[in-house]
C-alpha positions, -999 to 999 in steps of 0.1 A, spaced: -91 298 -7 -83 265 9 -68 239 -8 -63 205 0 -33 189 -21 -38 150 -13 -28 125 -43 -16 91 -53 17 85 -66 14 90 -106 28 52 -111 62 50 -137 64 87 -135 59 103 -97 58 97 -67 24 105 -47 54 135 -35 57 149 -64 19 148 -78 15 170 -49 46 191 -58 33 193 -93 -7 205 -83 8 227 -60 31 249 -89 -6 250 -111 -28 261 -88 -2 288 -76 4 300 -116 -31 303 -113 -46 317 -80 -7 330 -56 -30 342 -31 -52 305 -22 -39 286 10 -28 251 -4 -19 226 22 1 192 8 -7 163 24 0 131 -6 -14 95 0 -11 67 -8 -38 29 -6 -8 7 16 9 -4 -14 41 9 -23 47 40 -19 28 48 14 56 47 40 81 74 20 40 98 22 37 90 54 71 96 65 75 130 45 42 141 57 43 134 94 82 148 93 92 114 100 128 93 100 136 66 69 159 39 81 178 14 59 186 -28 71 209 -53 43 184 -79 49 177 -115 29 156 -102 -2 130 -125 -15 153 -154 -39 176 -151 -7 202 -127 -15 207 -99 0 192 -66 -4 188 -30 6 152 -28 29 144 3 47 115 14 71 98 47 81 98 63 118 68 91 119 70 116 131 56 109 167 89 86 171 69 56 181 56 46 155 73 23 130 61 19 95 75 -17 73 63 -20 39 64 -54 29 76 -52 -9 110 -32 6 122 -63 20 99 -92 -4 91 -77 -37 83 -77 -71 108 -53 -81 137 -71 -58 133 -98 -89 155 -95 -120 135 -100 -149 130 -138 -154 137 -148 -121 104 -154 -103 100 -176 -83 71 -180 -58 79 -218 -46 112 -204 -35 103 -168 -25 106 -159 7 89 -136 32 121 -132 57 137 -103 51 103 -89 61 103 -100 93 143 -84 99 125 -54 99 102 -66 122 126 -73 143 149 -44 136 121 -22 152 118 -45 180 150 -38 192 150 -4 185 122 -5 215 94 2 184 58 -16 196 38 5 175 31 -4 142 16 1 104 21 -26 83 16 -20 49 7 -53 28 12 -53 -15 36 -57 -43 52 -87 -27 73 -118 -45 64 -140 -26 35 -171 -18 47 -185 14 16 -177 35 48 -157 61 64 -183 75 93 -166 60 91 -137 81 76 -160 111 108 -179 113 131 -145 108 113 -138 141 121 -172 160 87 -192 156 101 -224 148 80 -243 116 93 -282 121 95 -308 95 90 -343 106 125 -351 118 121 -317 132 142 -298 114 138 -263 100 118 -261 70 134 -243 40 124 -212 26 92 -205 2 56 -220 -5 75 -250 -18 83 -260 13 50 -258 35 35 -295 22 69 -302 48 52 -284 78 41 -313 105 46 -292 136 46 -254 153 70 -245 182 67 -215 196 92 -213 225 112 -189 203 91 -166 188 103 -135 202 78 -127 236 74 -89 219 50 -90 199 26 -100 217 29 -65 236 26 -44 203 -2 -35 184 3 -35 140 -23 -21 120 -23 -38 85 -30 -19 58 -44 -43 29 -82 -39 8 -69 -79 -1 -104 -99 8 -91 -132 -7 -88 -162 14 -53 -180 20 -70 -213 1 -92 -224 -29 -98 -208 -59 -105 -177 -49 -70 -179 -28 -38 -168 -24 -18 -190 -56 -50 -188 -76 -58 -150 -75 -23 -136 -67 7 -169 -78 5 -167 -112 16 -127 -115 45 -135 -93 54 -165 -118 35 -190 -116 29 -216 -134 -2 -234 -139 8 -269 -121 27 -241 -92 -4 -223 -85 -20 -261 -84 10 -275 -58 11 -234 -39 -26 -249 -30 -21 -278 -15 8 -263 9 -9 -230 20 -35 -259 27 -15 -275 49 3 -248 63 -35 -230 76 -41 -270 88 -5 -265 116 -18 -231 118 -55 -241 130 -34 -272 152 -10 -242 168 -36 -218 176 -74 -227 172 -77 -202 144 -86 -210 106 -74 -189 85 -82 -216 53 -118 -193 46 -108 -161 65 -111 -128 48 -74 -108 40 -56 -139 46 -44 -145 12 -38 -109 12 4 -112 3 10 -143 -4 -12 -158 27 11 -133 50 -22 -118 53 -28 -146 76 2 -150 96 -1 -118 106 -41 -127 119 -31 -155 135 6 -145 154 4 -114 154 -18 -87 179 -30 -68 149 -58 -47 134 -70 -47 98 -80 -15 80 -80 -4 45 -48 11 31 -61 41 28 -81 43 54 -52 45 72 -29 68 57 -61 93 59 -57 89 98 -26 99 102 -20 125 78 -55 135 102 -67 145 58 -102 151 83 -84 179 106 -77 194 71 -109 192 61 -131 212 84 -121 243 70 -112 235 35 -132 253 -2 -124 223 -25 -98 191 -25 -77 176 -54 -66 143 -55 -56 122 -86 -34 91 -92 -21 76 -127 -54 59 -137 -84 64 -132 -117 40 -143 -139 12 -132 -118 2 -105 -109 35 -86 -151 31 -65 -136 1 -39 -113 16 -28 -83 33 -45 -67 65 -29 -90 88 -44 -124 74 -36 -105 78 1 -101 108 -2 -136 117 -22 -154 95 13 -144 121 36 -144 146 15 -180 146 10 -182 135 43 -174 175 55 -194 191 26 -160 190 6 -159 192 -31 -131 167 -46 -120 176 -81 -98 142 -96 -64 144 -121 -51 114 -140 -29 103 -161 -55 84 -179 -90 84 -174 -115 46 -186 -149 39 -185 -175 40 -156 -158 68 -132 -193 75 -135 -200 61 -98 -171 87 -87 -197 116 -84 -221 101 -56 -194 107 -32 -185 146 -40 -163 142 -68 -172 169 -87 -147 161 -121 -122 141 -133 -100 156 -157 -68 139 -176 -35 153 -173 -32 140 -211 -35 178 -237 -26 165 -268 -17 137 -288 13 115 -274 29 85 -266 29 66 -231 62 68 -231 64 109 -232 31 112 -210 51 95 -186 87 118 -194 64 148 -195 41 136 -166 57 164 -140 45 201 -164 18 181 -180 2 176 -142 12 214 -132 -4 223 -163 -34 198 -159 -38 218 -123 -38 253 -133 -69 248 -158 -93 231 -131 -89 258 -107 -89 288 -133 -123 276 -143 -133 259 -108 -128 291 -89 -129 316 -117 -165 330 -108 -164 330 -70 -124 354 -77 -149 378 -100 -182 382 -75 -149 389 -50 -138 422 -72 -103 402 -77 -92 382 -110 -73 352 -110 -32 354 -119 
């Protein structure tokens, strides 16, 4: 029996790698002879870089960069096992987790540090990039990132505009002569599930601004400023980002990538599935176990378990899903090869208790799932579970 273990992280408690190890222990408790393949996954958000590096046998490097509020922070980036591909999560340099509680400032927050990570990788000779968008504290349309890479973003006095979405209204001209020329010879895969445009009621400011600390008046200001930024980009490049799908991702940095980089935008889970070679392992698998912290009606819209289940279903391999909590609307998952959805909660407990004991609970749940699923087939072969 070959079982593929491909969970996402259980946010707040277990990384994808830790979750995969816990599930593996549970499987072995029930069925020692099972062949297990651990392929922890992610959907392009935080944790994806670590997962890809671990799965491919790569390395993680550290760099001091400018954080979202202008202070120096330690950020990391990954080199995959092929020693050719650099993986950057923008959240590592420009993420919400880098902003102290009560200090969110979308008018000032910058993506400059993300640009510094890219520049460092270029200096090291890398030409193939995977960029994960998500978890950003910024709404600067990617202007800071571009400035770190040499793009001149100028005001009416021909001086560089300052950092943050609050400065974008001052932009009067974009100059390319110092923009890093190595970028045009690189390939960038952007891992993002966001389809929002740069501006408007569905744009970066209105949809994502409030979660980054924007007040109602901030949102209106940011939207106007992003409109000016999009206008200037269109003048300079001929590319209209105002209503382009995905341009509003991560505070508008998605648009910056689309306008100034040679990019291919892909669903985050699809990027991960490709690089961990999930399809190759599925060819002779008997079962897939995936999961994440919370599963509900939103899971079917491209989240990690859904992506894994879709890939398995194409190979006619059934999928079992294990989650920290199970909400309403999971029935849609059954149309994509999911045979059951299971919660790790096995008795009344608080959220704090569930988080603190997540590893043990996940191991126990995986063991019970395997005992139920394989009981009949093992019995027919005259054998028994452990």
